[in-house]
mmCIF file of the N, C-alpha and C atoms, coordinates in Angstrom:
data_MODEL
# 
_entry.id   MODEL 
# 
loop_
_atom_site.group_PDB 
_atom_site.id 
_atom_site.type_symbol 
_atom_site.label_atom_id 
_atom_site.label_alt_id 
_atom_site.label_comp_id 
_atom_site.label_asym_id 
_atom_site.label_entity_id 
_atom_site.label_seq_id 
_atom_site.pdbx_PDB_ins_code 
_atom_site.Cartn_x 
_atom_site.Cartn_y 
_atom_site.Cartn_z 
_atom_site.occupancy 
_atom_site.B_iso_or_equiv 
_atom_site.pdbx_formal_charge 
_atom_site.auth_seq_id 
_atom_site.auth_comp_id 
_atom_site.auth_asym_id 
_atom_site.auth_atom_id 
_atom_site.pdbx_PDB_model_num 
ATOM 1   N N  . MET A 1 1  ? -53.388 11.075 3.703   1.00 0.00 ? 1  MET A N  1 
ATOM 2   C CA . MET A 1 1  ? -53.028 11.733 4.937   1.00 0.00 ? 1  MET A CA 1 
ATOM 3   C C  . MET A 1 1  ? -53.118 13.246 4.710   1.00 0.00 ? 1  MET A C  1 
ATOM 4   N N  . ALA A 1 2  ? -53.833 13.902 5.538   1.00 0.00 ? 2  ALA A N  1 
ATOM 5   C CA . ALA A 1 2  ? -53.996 15.357 5.417   1.00 0.00 ? 2  ALA A CA 1 
ATOM 6   C C  . ALA A 1 2  ? -52.835 16.056 6.114   1.00 0.00 ? 2  ALA A C  1 
ATOM 7   N N  . LEU A 1 3  ? -52.251 17.012 5.426   1.00 0.00 ? 3  LEU A N  1 
ATOM 8   C CA . LEU A 1 3  ? -51.141 17.774 5.985   1.00 0.00 ? 3  LEU A CA 1 
ATOM 9   C C  . LEU A 1 3  ? -51.621 19.158 6.402   1.00 0.00 ? 3  LEU A C  1 
ATOM 10  N N  . THR A 1 4  ? -51.009 19.635 7.461   1.00 0.00 ? 4  THR A N  1 
ATOM 11  C CA . THR A 1 4  ? -51.299 21.004 7.845   1.00 0.00 ? 4  THR A CA 1 
ATOM 12  C C  . THR A 1 4  ? -50.643 21.937 6.840   1.00 0.00 ? 4  THR A C  1 
ATOM 13  N N  . THR A 1 5  ? -51.054 23.176 6.846   1.00 0.00 ? 5  THR A N  1 
ATOM 14  C CA . THR A 1 5  ? -50.477 24.169 5.939   1.00 0.00 ? 5  THR A CA 1 
ATOM 15  C C  . THR A 1 5  ? -48.973 24.281 6.170   1.00 0.00 ? 5  THR A C  1 
ATOM 16  N N  . GLU A 1 6  ? -48.558 24.229 7.427   1.00 0.00 ? 6  GLU A N  1 
ATOM 17  C CA . GLU A 1 6  ? -47.130 24.333 7.743   1.00 0.00 ? 6  GLU A CA 1 
ATOM 18  C C  . GLU A 1 6  ? -46.345 23.195 7.094   1.00 0.00 ? 6  GLU A C  1 
ATOM 19  N N  . TRP A 1 7  ? -46.827 21.963 7.235   1.00 0.00 ? 7  TRP A N  1 
ATOM 20  C CA . TRP A 1 7  ? -46.091 20.823 6.676   1.00 0.00 ? 7  TRP A CA 1 
ATOM 21  C C  . TRP A 1 7  ? -46.147 20.799 5.159   1.00 0.00 ? 7  TRP A C  1 
ATOM 22  N N  . ARG A 1 8  ? -47.249 21.203 4.590   1.00 0.00 ? 8  ARG A N  1 
ATOM 23  C CA . ARG A 1 8  ? -47.345 21.269 3.125   1.00 0.00 ? 8  ARG A CA 1 
ATOM 24  C C  . ARG A 1 8  ? -46.316 22.268 2.599   1.00 0.00 ? 8  ARG A C  1 
ATOM 25  N N  . CYS A 1 9  ? -46.172 23.403 3.279   1.00 0.00 ? 9  CYS A N  1 
ATOM 26  C CA . CYS A 1 9  ? -45.199 24.420 2.889   1.00 0.00 ? 9  CYS A CA 1 
ATOM 27  C C  . CYS A 1 9  ? -43.773 23.888 3.037   1.00 0.00 ? 9  CYS A C  1 
ATOM 28  N N  . ARG A 1 10 ? -43.503 23.173 4.133   1.00 0.00 ? 10 ARG A N  1 
ATOM 29  C CA . ARG A 1 10 ? -42.168 22.593 4.335   1.00 0.00 ? 10 ARG A CA 1 
ATOM 30  C C  . ARG A 1 10 ? -41.810 21.620 3.214   1.00 0.00 ? 10 ARG A C  1 
ATOM 31  N N  . ILE A 1 11 ? -42.747 20.736 2.897   1.00 0.00 ? 11 ILE A N  1 
ATOM 32  C CA . ILE A 1 11 ? -42.498 19.735 1.853   1.00 0.00 ? 11 ILE A CA 1 
ATOM 33  C C  . ILE A 1 11 ? -42.296 20.417 0.502   1.00 0.00 ? 11 ILE A C  1 
ATOM 34  N N  . ASP A 1 12 ? -43.089 21.426 0.206   1.00 0.00 ? 12 ASP A N  1 
ATOM 35  C CA . ASP A 1 12 ? -42.917 22.165 -1.052  1.00 0.00 ? 12 ASP A CA 1 
ATOM 36  C C  . ASP A 1 12 ? -41.531 22.808 -1.113  1.00 0.00 ? 12 ASP A C  1 
ATOM 37  N N  . ASN A 1 13 ? -41.079 23.372 -0.009  1.00 0.00 ? 13 ASN A N  1 
ATOM 38  C CA . ASN A 1 13 ? -39.736 23.971 0.037   1.00 0.00 ? 13 ASN A CA 1 
ATOM 39  C C  . ASN A 1 13 ? -38.658 22.910 -0.195  1.00 0.00 ? 13 ASN A C  1 
ATOM 40  N N  . TRP A 1 14 ? -38.793 21.751 0.435   1.00 0.00 ? 14 TRP A N  1 
ATOM 41  C CA . TRP A 1 14 ? -37.822 20.664 0.248   1.00 0.00 ? 14 TRP A CA 1 
ATOM 42  C C  . TRP A 1 14 ? -37.792 20.220 -1.212  1.00 0.00 ? 14 TRP A C  1 
ATOM 43  N N  . ARG A 1 15 ? -38.972 20.099 -1.817  1.00 0.00 ? 15 ARG A N  1 
ATOM 44  C CA . ARG A 1 15 ? -39.039 19.678 -3.225  1.00 0.00 ? 15 ARG A CA 1 
ATOM 45  C C  . ARG A 1 15 ? -38.352 20.687 -4.142  1.00 0.00 ? 15 ARG A C  1 
ATOM 46  N N  . ARG A 1 16 ? -38.480 21.958 -3.846  1.00 0.00 ? 16 ARG A N  1 
ATOM 47  C CA . ARG A 1 16 ? -37.813 22.974 -4.666  1.00 0.00 ? 16 ARG A CA 1 
ATOM 48  C C  . ARG A 1 16 ? -36.302 22.965 -4.435  1.00 0.00 ? 16 ARG A C  1 
ATOM 49  N N  . GLU A 1 17 ? -35.868 22.703 -3.226  1.00 0.00 ? 17 GLU A N  1 
ATOM 50  C CA . GLU A 1 17 ? -34.448 22.762 -2.883  1.00 0.00 ? 17 GLU A CA 1 
ATOM 51  C C  . GLU A 1 17 ? -33.690 21.500 -3.299  1.00 0.00 ? 17 GLU A C  1 
ATOM 52  N N  . LEU A 1 18 ? -34.329 20.354 -3.251  1.00 0.00 ? 18 LEU A N  1 
ATOM 53  C CA . LEU A 1 18 ? -33.659 19.073 -3.493  1.00 0.00 ? 18 LEU A CA 1 
ATOM 54  C C  . LEU A 1 18 ? -32.860 19.022 -4.793  1.00 0.00 ? 18 LEU A C  1 
ATOM 55  N N  . PRO A 1 19 ? -33.349 19.483 -5.937  1.00 0.00 ? 19 PRO A N  1 
ATOM 56  C CA . PRO A 1 19 ? -32.550 19.414 -7.174  1.00 0.00 ? 19 PRO A CA 1 
ATOM 57  C C  . PRO A 1 19 ? -31.219 20.150 -7.080  1.00 0.00 ? 19 PRO A C  1 
ATOM 58  N N  . ASN A 1 20 ? -31.103 21.120 -6.187  1.00 0.00 ? 20 ASN A N  1 
ATOM 59  C CA . ASN A 1 20 ? -29.829 21.832 -6.008  1.00 0.00 ? 20 ASN A CA 1 
ATOM 60  C C  . ASN A 1 20 ? -28.752 20.964 -5.388  1.00 0.00 ? 20 ASN A C  1 
ATOM 61  N N  . HIS A 1 21 ? -29.129 19.805 -4.882  1.00 0.00 ? 21 HIS A N  1 
ATOM 62  C CA . HIS A 1 21 ? -28.186 18.932 -4.195  1.00 0.00 ? 21 HIS A CA 1 
ATOM 63  C C  . HIS A 1 21 ? -27.923 17.630 -4.955  1.00 0.00 ? 21 HIS A C  1 
ATOM 64  N N  . PHE A 1 22 ? -28.415 17.508 -6.160  1.00 0.00 ? 22 PHE A N  1 
ATOM 65  C CA . PHE A 1 22 ? -28.181 16.311 -6.965  1.00 0.00 ? 22 PHE A CA 1 
ATOM 66  C C  . PHE A 1 22 ? -26.752 16.310 -7.486  1.00 0.00 ? 22 PHE A C  1 
ATOM 67  N N  . TYR A 1 23 ? -26.209 15.122 -7.655  1.00 0.00 ? 23 TYR A N  1 
ATOM 68  C CA . TYR A 1 23 ? -24.890 14.940 -8.247  1.00 0.00 ? 23 TYR A CA 1 
ATOM 69  C C  . TYR A 1 23 ? -24.983 15.191 -9.744  1.00 0.00 ? 23 TYR A C  1 
ATOM 70  N N  . ARG A 1 24 ? -24.028 15.923 -10.246 1.00 0.00 ? 24 ARG A N  1 
ATOM 71  C CA . ARG A 1 24 ? -23.960 16.166 -11.688 1.00 0.00 ? 24 ARG A CA 1 
ATOM 72  C C  . ARG A 1 24 ? -22.514 15.952 -12.116 1.00 0.00 ? 24 ARG A C  1 
ATOM 73  N N  . ALA A 1 25 ? -22.290 14.962 -12.969 1.00 0.00 ? 25 ALA A N  1 
ATOM 74  C CA . ALA A 1 25 ? -20.935 14.674 -13.440 1.00 0.00 ? 25 ALA A CA 1 
ATOM 75  C C  . ALA A 1 25 ? -20.414 15.851 -14.254 1.00 0.00 ? 25 ALA A C  1 
ATOM 76  N N  . LEU A 1 26 ? -19.205 16.272 -13.954 1.00 0.00 ? 26 LEU A N  1 
ATOM 77  C CA . LEU A 1 26 ? -18.597 17.379 -14.676 1.00 0.00 ? 26 LEU A CA 1 
ATOM 78  C C  . LEU A 1 26 ? -17.526 16.906 -15.650 1.00 0.00 ? 26 LEU A C  1 
ATOM 79  N N  . GLY A 1 27 ? -17.102 15.665 -15.514 1.00 0.00 ? 27 GLY A N  1 
ATOM 80  C CA . GLY A 1 27 ? -16.070 15.134 -16.390 1.00 0.00 ? 27 GLY A CA 1 
ATOM 81  C C  . GLY A 1 27 ? -15.426 13.913 -15.772 1.00 0.00 ? 27 GLY A C  1 
ATOM 82  N N  . VAL A 1 28 ? -14.334 13.506 -16.349 1.00 0.00 ? 28 VAL A N  1 
ATOM 83  C CA . VAL A 1 28 ? -13.593 12.324 -15.899 1.00 0.00 ? 28 VAL A CA 1 
ATOM 84  C C  . VAL A 1 28 ? -12.243 12.773 -15.374 1.00 0.00 ? 28 VAL A C  1 
ATOM 85  N N  . ILE A 1 29 ? -11.832 12.183 -14.272 1.00 0.00 ? 29 ILE A N  1 
ATOM 86  C CA . ILE A 1 29 ? -10.497 12.453 -13.736 1.00 0.00 ? 29 ILE A CA 1 
ATOM 87  C C  . ILE A 1 29 ? -9.656  11.205 -13.980 1.00 0.00 ? 29 ILE A C  1 
ATOM 88  N N  . ASP A 1 30 ? -8.629  11.329 -14.792 1.00 0.00 ? 30 ASP A N  1 
ATOM 89  C CA . ASP A 1 30 ? -7.713  10.217 -15.037 1.00 0.00 ? 30 ASP A CA 1 
ATOM 90  C C  . ASP A 1 30 ? -6.776  10.112 -13.839 1.00 0.00 ? 30 ASP A C  1 
ATOM 91  N N  . LEU A 1 31 ? -6.832  8.956  -13.172 1.00 0.00 ? 31 LEU A N  1 
ATOM 92  C CA . LEU A 1 31 ? -6.013  8.762  -11.986 1.00 0.00 ? 31 LEU A CA 1 
ATOM 93  C C  . LEU A 1 31 ? -4.737  8.019  -12.304 1.00 0.00 ? 31 LEU A C  1 
ATOM 94  N N  . ARG A 1 32 ? -3.707  8.363  -11.581 1.00 0.00 ? 32 ARG A N  1 
ATOM 95  C CA . ARG A 1 32 ? -2.439  7.639  -11.575 1.00 0.00 ? 32 ARG A CA 1 
ATOM 96  C C  . ARG A 1 32 ? -2.190  7.275  -10.125 1.00 0.00 ? 32 ARG A C  1 
ATOM 97  N N  . GLY A 1 33 ? -1.417  6.261  -9.901  1.00 0.00 ? 33 GLY A N  1 
ATOM 98  C CA . GLY A 1 33 ? -1.126  5.906  -8.521  1.00 0.00 ? 33 GLY A CA 1 
ATOM 99  C C  . GLY A 1 33 ? -0.327  4.630  -8.411  1.00 0.00 ? 33 GLY A C  1 
ATOM 100 N N  . PHE A 1 34 ? -0.213  4.178  -7.183  1.00 0.00 ? 34 PHE A N  1 
ATOM 101 C CA . PHE A 1 34 ? 0.481   2.920  -6.914  1.00 0.00 ? 34 PHE A CA 1 
ATOM 102 C C  . PHE A 1 34 ? -0.049  2.356  -5.607  1.00 0.00 ? 34 PHE A C  1 
ATOM 103 N N  . THR A 1 35 ? 0.220   1.098  -5.389  1.00 0.00 ? 35 THR A N  1 
ATOM 104 C CA . THR A 1 35 ? -0.175  0.443  -4.142  1.00 0.00 ? 35 THR A CA 1 
ATOM 105 C C  . THR A 1 35 ? 1.066   -0.033 -3.412  1.00 0.00 ? 35 THR A C  1 
ATOM 106 N N  . THR A 1 36 ? 0.920   -0.167 -2.125  1.00 0.00 ? 36 THR A N  1 
ATOM 107 C CA . THR A 1 36 ? 2.036   -0.616 -1.306  1.00 0.00 ? 36 THR A CA 1 
ATOM 108 C C  . THR A 1 36 ? 1.500   -1.225 -0.019  1.00 0.00 ? 36 THR A C  1 
ATOM 109 N N  . THR A 1 37 ? 2.274   -2.088 0.577   1.00 0.00 ? 37 THR A N  1 
ATOM 110 C CA . THR A 1 37 ? 1.904   -2.607 1.892   1.00 0.00 ? 37 THR A CA 1 
ATOM 111 C C  . THR A 1 37 ? 2.619   -1.823 2.990   1.00 0.00 ? 37 THR A C  1 
ATOM 112 N N  . GLY A 1 38 ? 3.486   -0.916 2.583   1.00 0.00 ? 38 GLY A N  1 
ATOM 113 C CA . GLY A 1 38 ? 4.181   -0.083 3.551   1.00 0.00 ? 38 GLY A CA 1 
ATOM 114 C C  . GLY A 1 38 ? 3.358   1.138  3.938   1.00 0.00 ? 38 GLY A C  1 
ATOM 115 N N  . GLN A 1 39 ? 3.465   1.534  5.194   1.00 0.00 ? 39 GLN A N  1 
ATOM 116 C CA . GLN A 1 39 ? 2.783   2.746  5.652   1.00 0.00 ? 39 GLN A CA 1 
ATOM 117 C C  . GLN A 1 39 ? 3.694   3.931  5.357   1.00 0.00 ? 39 GLN A C  1 
ATOM 118 N N  . LEU A 1 40 ? 3.299   4.711  4.363   1.00 0.00 ? 40 LEU A N  1 
ATOM 119 C CA . LEU A 1 40 ? 4.125   5.821  3.909   1.00 0.00 ? 40 LEU A CA 1 
ATOM 120 C C  . LEU A 1 40 ? 3.584   7.154  4.421   1.00 0.00 ? 40 LEU A C  1 
ATOM 121 N N  . SER A 1 41 ? 4.477   8.081  4.607   1.00 0.00 ? 41 SER A N  1 
ATOM 122 C CA . SER A 1 41 ? 4.062   9.456  4.876   1.00 0.00 ? 41 SER A CA 1 
ATOM 123 C C  . SER A 1 41 ? 3.705   10.074 3.521   1.00 0.00 ? 41 SER A C  1 
ATOM 124 N N  . PRO A 1 42 ? 2.971   11.185 3.524   1.00 0.00 ? 42 PRO A N  1 
ATOM 125 C CA . PRO A 1 42 ? 2.686   11.838 2.237   1.00 0.00 ? 42 PRO A CA 1 
ATOM 126 C C  . PRO A 1 42 ? 3.954   12.189 1.459   1.00 0.00 ? 42 PRO A C  1 
ATOM 127 N N  . ALA A 1 43 ? 4.991   12.614 2.157   1.00 0.00 ? 43 ALA A N  1 
ATOM 128 C CA . ALA A 1 43 ? 6.248   12.948 1.469   1.00 0.00 ? 43 ALA A CA 1 
ATOM 129 C C  . ALA A 1 43 ? 6.856   11.700 0.828   1.00 0.00 ? 43 ALA A C  1 
ATOM 130 N N  . GLU A 1 44 ? 6.808   10.572 1.526   1.00 0.00 ? 44 GLU A N  1 
ATOM 131 C CA . GLU A 1 44 ? 7.330   9.322  0.959   1.00 0.00 ? 44 GLU A CA 1 
ATOM 132 C C  . GLU A 1 44 ? 6.486   8.868  -0.224  1.00 0.00 ? 44 GLU A C  1 
ATOM 133 N N  . ALA A 1 45 ? 5.170   9.049  -0.130  1.00 0.00 ? 45 ALA A N  1 
ATOM 134 C CA . ALA A 1 45 ? 4.282   8.631  -1.216  1.00 0.00 ? 45 ALA A CA 1 
ATOM 135 C C  . ALA A 1 45 ? 4.554   9.427  -2.489  1.00 0.00 ? 45 ALA A C  1 
ATOM 136 N N  . LEU A 1 46 ? 4.951   10.675 -2.349  1.00 0.00 ? 46 LEU A N  1 
ATOM 137 C CA . LEU A 1 46 ? 5.276   11.478 -3.529  1.00 0.00 ? 46 LEU A CA 1 
ATOM 138 C C  . LEU A 1 46 ? 6.468   10.915 -4.289  1.00 0.00 ? 46 LEU A C  1 
ATOM 139 N N  . GLN A 1 47 ? 7.299   10.139 -3.625  1.00 0.00 ? 47 GLN A N  1 
ATOM 140 C CA . GLN A 1 47 ? 8.459   9.525  -4.267  1.00 0.00 ? 47 GLN A CA 1 
ATOM 141 C C  . GLN A 1 47 ? 8.106   8.210  -4.967  1.00 0.00 ? 47 GLN A C  1 
ATOM 142 N N  . GLY A 1 48 ? 6.906   7.695  -4.726  1.00 0.00 ? 48 GLY A N  1 
ATOM 143 C CA . GLY A 1 48 ? 6.495   6.426  -5.328  1.00 0.00 ? 48 GLY A CA 1 
ATOM 144 C C  . GLY A 1 48 ? 6.327   6.536  -6.824  1.00 0.00 ? 48 GLY A C  1 
ATOM 145 N N  . GLU A 1 49 ? 6.500   5.420  -7.504  1.00 0.00 ? 49 GLU A N  1 
ATOM 146 C CA . GLU A 1 49 ? 6.379   5.395  -8.966  1.00 0.00 ? 49 GLU A CA 1 
ATOM 147 C C  . GLU A 1 49 ? 4.922   5.133  -9.335  1.00 0.00 ? 49 GLU A C  1 
ATOM 148 N N  . SER A 1 50 ? 4.257   6.155  -9.853  1.00 0.00 ? 50 SER A N  1 
ATOM 149 C CA . SER A 1 50 ? 2.842   6.002  -10.180 1.00 0.00 ? 50 SER A CA 1 
ATOM 150 C C  . SER A 1 50 ? 2.675   5.488  -11.606 1.00 0.00 ? 50 SER A C  1 
ATOM 151 N N  . ARG A 1 51 ? 1.537   4.864  -11.833 1.00 0.00 ? 51 ARG A N  1 
ATOM 152 C CA . ARG A 1 51 ? 1.174   4.334  -13.141 1.00 0.00 ? 51 ARG A CA 1 
ATOM 153 C C  . ARG A 1 51 ? -0.302  4.642  -13.368 1.00 0.00 ? 51 ARG A C  1 
ATOM 154 N N  . PRO A 1 52 ? -0.791  4.566  -14.586 1.00 0.00 ? 52 PRO A N  1 
ATOM 155 C CA . PRO A 1 52 ? -2.220  4.807  -14.823 1.00 0.00 ? 52 PRO A CA 1 
ATOM 156 C C  . PRO A 1 52 ? -3.076  3.821  -14.025 1.00 0.00 ? 52 PRO A C  1 
ATOM 157 N N  . MET A 1 53 ? -4.144  4.324  -13.434 1.00 0.00 ? 53 MET A N  1 
ATOM 158 C CA . MET A 1 53 ? -5.073  3.496  -12.653 1.00 0.00 ? 53 MET A CA 1 
ATOM 159 C C  . MET A 1 53 ? -6.489  3.715  -13.203 1.00 0.00 ? 53 MET A C  1 
ATOM 160 N N  . PRO A 1 54 ? -6.800  3.129  -14.359 1.00 0.00 ? 54 PRO A N  1 
ATOM 161 C CA . PRO A 1 54 ? -8.125  3.342  -14.953 1.00 0.00 ? 54 PRO A CA 1 
ATOM 162 C C  . PRO A 1 54 ? -9.218  2.680  -14.109 1.00 0.00 ? 54 PRO A C  1 
ATOM 163 N N  . PRO A 1 55 ? -10.465 3.058  -14.321 1.00 0.00 ? 55 PRO A N  1 
ATOM 164 C CA . PRO A 1 55 ? -11.561 2.405  -13.597 1.00 0.00 ? 55 PRO A CA 1 
ATOM 165 C C  . PRO A 1 55 ? -11.477 0.894  -13.763 1.00 0.00 ? 55 PRO A C  1 
ATOM 166 N N  . GLY A 1 56 ? -11.699 0.196  -12.673 1.00 0.00 ? 56 GLY A N  1 
ATOM 167 C CA . GLY A 1 56 ? -11.644 -1.261 -12.687 1.00 0.00 ? 56 GLY A CA 1 
ATOM 168 C C  . GLY A 1 56 ? -10.303 -1.830 -12.264 1.00 0.00 ? 56 GLY A C  1 
ATOM 169 N N  . THR A 1 57 ? -9.293  -0.967 -12.090 1.00 0.00 ? 57 THR A N  1 
ATOM 170 C CA . THR A 1 57 ? -7.990  -1.443 -11.619 1.00 0.00 ? 57 THR A CA 1 
ATOM 171 C C  . THR A 1 57 ? -8.174  -2.075 -10.251 1.00 0.00 ? 57 THR A C  1 
ATOM 172 N N  . ARG A 1 58 ? -7.712  -3.300 -10.121 1.00 0.00 ? 58 ARG A N  1 
ATOM 173 C CA . ARG A 1 58 ? -7.890  -4.024 -8.859  1.00 0.00 ? 58 ARG A CA 1 
ATOM 174 C C  . ARG A 1 58 ? -6.795  -3.633 -7.873  1.00 0.00 ? 58 ARG A C  1 
ATOM 175 N N  . TRP A 1 59 ? -7.215  -3.336 -6.679  1.00 0.00 ? 59 TRP A N  1 
ATOM 176 C CA . TRP A 1 59 ? -6.293  -3.046 -5.592  1.00 0.00 ? 59 TRP A CA 1 
ATOM 177 C C  . TRP A 1 59 ? -7.086  -3.202 -4.302  1.00 0.00 ? 59 TRP A C  1 
ATOM 178 N N  . GLY A 1 60 ? -6.393  -3.178 -3.188  1.00 0.00 ? 60 GLY A N  1 
ATOM 179 C CA . GLY A 1 60 ? -7.068  -3.259 -1.898  1.00 0.00 ? 60 GLY A CA 1 
ATOM 180 C C  . GLY A 1 60 ? -6.929  -4.616 -1.234  1.00 0.00 ? 60 GLY A C  1 
ATOM 181 N N  . ALA A 1 61 ? -5.842  -5.326 -1.529  1.00 0.00 ? 61 ALA A N  1 
ATOM 182 C CA . ALA A 1 61 ? -5.592  -6.584 -0.832  1.00 0.00 ? 61 ALA A CA 1 
ATOM 183 C C  . ALA A 1 61 ? -5.405  -6.281 0.654   1.00 0.00 ? 61 ALA A C  1 
ATOM 184 N N  . LYS A 1 62 ? -5.406  -7.295 1.451   1.00 0.00 ? 62 LYS A N  1 
ATOM 185 C CA . LYS A 1 62 ? -5.255  -7.120 2.896   1.00 0.00 ? 62 LYS A CA 1 
ATOM 186 C C  . LYS A 1 62 ? -3.986  -6.329 3.196   1.00 0.00 ? 62 LYS A C  1 
ATOM 187 N N  . TRP A 1 63 ? -4.132  -5.252 3.944   1.00 0.00 ? 63 TRP A N  1 
ATOM 188 C CA . TRP A 1 63 ? -3.049  -4.366 4.375   1.00 0.00 ? 63 TRP A CA 1 
ATOM 189 C C  . TRP A 1 63 ? -2.368  -3.645 3.214   1.00 0.00 ? 63 TRP A C  1 
ATOM 190 N N  . GLU A 1 64 ? -3.069  -3.507 2.115   1.00 0.00 ? 64 GLU A N  1 
ATOM 191 C CA . GLU A 1 64 ? -2.510  -2.789 0.971   1.00 0.00 ? 64 GLU A CA 1 
ATOM 192 C C  . GLU A 1 64 ? -3.074  -1.367 0.937   1.00 0.00 ? 64 GLU A C  1 
ATOM 193 N N  . TYR A 1 65 ? -2.205  -0.404 0.784   1.00 0.00 ? 65 TYR A N  1 
ATOM 194 C CA . TYR A 1 65 ? -2.589  0.995  0.720   1.00 0.00 ? 65 TYR A CA 1 
ATOM 195 C C  . TYR A 1 65 ? -2.532  1.472  -0.728  1.00 0.00 ? 65 TYR A C  1 
ATOM 196 N N  . GLY A 1 66 ? -3.432  2.358  -1.087  1.00 0.00 ? 66 GLY A N  1 
ATOM 197 C CA . GLY A 1 66 ? -3.427  2.934  -2.418  1.00 0.00 ? 66 GLY A CA 1 
ATOM 198 C C  . GLY A 1 66 ? -3.174  4.431  -2.344  1.00 0.00 ? 66 GLY A C  1 
ATOM 199 N N  . TRP A 1 67 ? -2.262  4.894  -3.157  1.00 0.00 ? 67 TRP A N  1 
ATOM 200 C CA . TRP A 1 67 ? -1.962  6.320  -3.273  1.00 0.00 ? 67 TRP A CA 1 
ATOM 201 C C  . TRP A 1 67 ? -2.313  6.744  -4.688  1.00 0.00 ? 67 TRP A C  1 
ATOM 202 N N  . PHE A 1 68 ? -3.163  7.758  -4.799  1.00 0.00 ? 68 PHE A N  1 
ATOM 203 C CA . PHE A 1 68 ? -3.676  8.171  -6.106  1.00 0.00 ? 68 PHE A CA 1 
ATOM 204 C C  . PHE A 1 68 ? -3.480  9.670  -6.306  1.00 0.00 ? 68 PHE A C  1 
ATOM 205 N N  . GLN A 1 69 ? -3.378  10.034 -7.570  1.00 0.00 ? 69 GLN A N  1 
ATOM 206 C CA . GLN A 1 69 ? -3.299  11.451 -7.910  1.00 0.00 ? 69 GLN A CA 1 
ATOM 207 C C  . GLN A 1 69 ? -4.044  11.676 -9.219  1.00 0.00 ? 69 GLN A C  1 
ATOM 208 N N  . GLY A 1 70 ? -4.634  12.833 -9.331  1.00 0.00 ? 70 GLY A N  1 
ATOM 209 C CA . GLY A 1 70 ? -5.369  13.196 -10.529 1.00 0.00 ? 70 GLY A CA 1 
ATOM 210 C C  . GLY A 1 70 ? -5.441  14.712 -10.609 1.00 0.00 ? 70 GLY A C  1 
ATOM 211 N N  . GLU A 1 71 ? -5.882  15.186 -11.726 1.00 0.00 ? 71 GLU A N  1 
ATOM 212 C CA . GLU A 1 71 ? -5.949  16.625 -11.943 1.00 0.00 ? 71 GLU A CA 1 
ATOM 213 C C  . GLU A 1 71 ? -7.242  16.963 -12.660 1.00 0.00 ? 71 GLU A C  1 
ATOM 214 N N  . THR A 1 72 ? -7.863  18.048 -12.256 1.00 0.00 ? 72 THR A N  1 
ATOM 215 C CA . THR A 1 72 ? -9.092  18.479 -12.910 1.00 0.00 ? 72 THR A CA 1 
ATOM 216 C C  . THR A 1 72 ? -9.216  19.993 -12.850 1.00 0.00 ? 72 THR A C  1 
ATOM 217 N N  . VAL A 1 73 ? -10.010 20.519 -13.738 1.00 0.00 ? 73 VAL A N  1 
ATOM 218 C CA . VAL A 1 73 ? -10.346 21.938 -13.743 1.00 0.00 ? 73 VAL A CA 1 
ATOM 219 C C  . VAL A 1 73 ? -11.864 22.022 -13.683 1.00 0.00 ? 73 VAL A C  1 
ATOM 220 N N  . LEU A 1 74 ? -12.382 22.729 -12.699 1.00 0.00 ? 74 LEU A N  1 
ATOM 221 C CA . LEU A 1 74 ? -13.824 22.856 -12.551 1.00 0.00 ? 74 LEU A CA 1 
ATOM 222 C C  . LEU A 1 74 ? -14.313 24.117 -13.262 1.00 0.00 ? 74 LEU A C  1 
ATOM 223 N N  . PRO A 1 75 ? -15.509 24.020 -13.842 1.00 0.00 ? 75 PRO A N  1 
ATOM 224 C CA . PRO A 1 75 ? -16.057 25.193 -14.525 1.00 0.00 ? 75 PRO A CA 1 
ATOM 225 C C  . PRO A 1 75 ? -16.471 26.267 -13.506 1.00 0.00 ? 75 PRO A C  1 
# 
Protein backbone atom coordinates (compact mmCIF):
# COMPACT_ATOMS: atom_id res chain seq x y z
CA MET A 1 0.00 0.00 0.00
CA ALA A 2 1.48 3.33 -1.02
CA LEU A 3 1.34 6.07 1.59
CA THR A 4 1.26 9.74 0.95
CA THR A 5 4.10 11.83 2.33
CA GLU A 6 1.76 13.16 5.02
CA TRP A 7 0.81 9.69 6.27
CA ARG A 8 4.37 8.38 6.09
CA CYS A 9 5.43 11.34 8.26
CA ARG A 10 2.58 10.70 10.72
CA ILE A 11 3.49 7.03 11.08
CA ASP A 12 7.17 7.88 11.55
CA ASN A 13 6.23 10.34 14.31
CA TRP A 14 4.05 7.71 16.03
CA ARG A 15 6.89 5.17 15.85
CA ARG A 16 9.28 7.63 17.48
CA GLU A 17 6.79 8.61 20.19
CA LEU A 18 5.43 5.15 21.07
CA PRO A 19 8.43 3.98 23.20
CA ASN A 20 7.82 6.97 25.50
CA HIS A 21 4.53 5.36 26.51
CA PHE A 22 5.71 1.82 27.28
CA TYR A 23 5.32 0.42 30.78
CA ARG A 24 8.56 0.12 32.67
CA ALA A 25 8.59 -1.61 36.05
CA LEU A 26 10.26 0.53 38.68
CA GLY A 27 10.04 -1.92 41.57
CA VAL A 28 7.70 -3.92 43.76
CA ILE A 29 5.11 -2.49 46.11
CA ASP A 30 4.47 -4.73 49.12
CA LEU A 31 0.77 -4.49 49.85
CA ARG A 32 -1.02 -4.89 53.14
CA GLY A 33 -4.75 -4.95 53.50
CA PHE A 34 -7.90 -6.72 54.53
CA THR A 35 -11.21 -7.79 53.08
CA THR A 36 -14.68 -7.24 54.36
CA THR A 37 -18.28 -7.63 53.29
CA GLY A 38 -19.15 -4.39 55.03
CA GLN A 39 -19.29 -1.11 53.13
CA LEU A 40 -16.77 1.03 54.96
CA SER A 41 -15.93 4.68 54.67
CA PRO A 42 -12.24 5.49 54.14
CA ALA A 43 -12.02 6.57 57.79
CA GLU A 44 -13.51 3.24 58.92
CA ALA A 45 -11.17 1.31 56.62
CA LEU A 46 -8.17 2.96 58.27
CA GLN A 47 -9.26 1.27 61.51
CA GLY A 48 -9.24 -2.19 59.89
CA GLU A 49 -6.57 -4.71 60.81
CA SER A 50 -4.34 -5.12 57.77
CA ARG A 51 -2.13 -8.10 57.00
CA PRO A 52 0.41 -8.81 54.24
CA MET A 53 -1.29 -9.37 50.87
CA PRO A 54 1.40 -10.87 48.60
CA PRO A 55 0.72 -11.52 44.91
CA GLY A 56 -1.69 -14.40 44.52
CA THR A 57 -3.64 -13.66 47.71
CA ARG A 58 -7.19 -14.75 46.98
CA TRP A 59 -9.95 -12.26 47.58
CA GLY A 60 -12.99 -10.93 45.78
CA ALA A 61 -15.79 -13.25 46.84
CA LYS A 62 -19.30 -12.07 46.09
CA TRP A 63 -19.89 -8.70 47.81
CA GLU A 64 -16.42 -8.72 49.33
CA TYR A 65 -14.47 -5.46 49.37
CA GLY A 66 -10.70 -5.20 49.50
CA TRP A 67 -8.82 -2.39 51.19
CA PHE A 68 -5.12 -2.17 50.39
CA GLN A 69 -2.20 0.01 51.32
CA GLY A 70 1.36 0.18 50.11
CA GLU A 71 4.27 2.55 50.01
CA THR A 72 6.76 3.41 47.30
CA VAL A 73 9.36 5.98 46.38
CA LEU A 74 9.67 6.91 42.72
CA PRO A 75 13.00 7.87 41.18
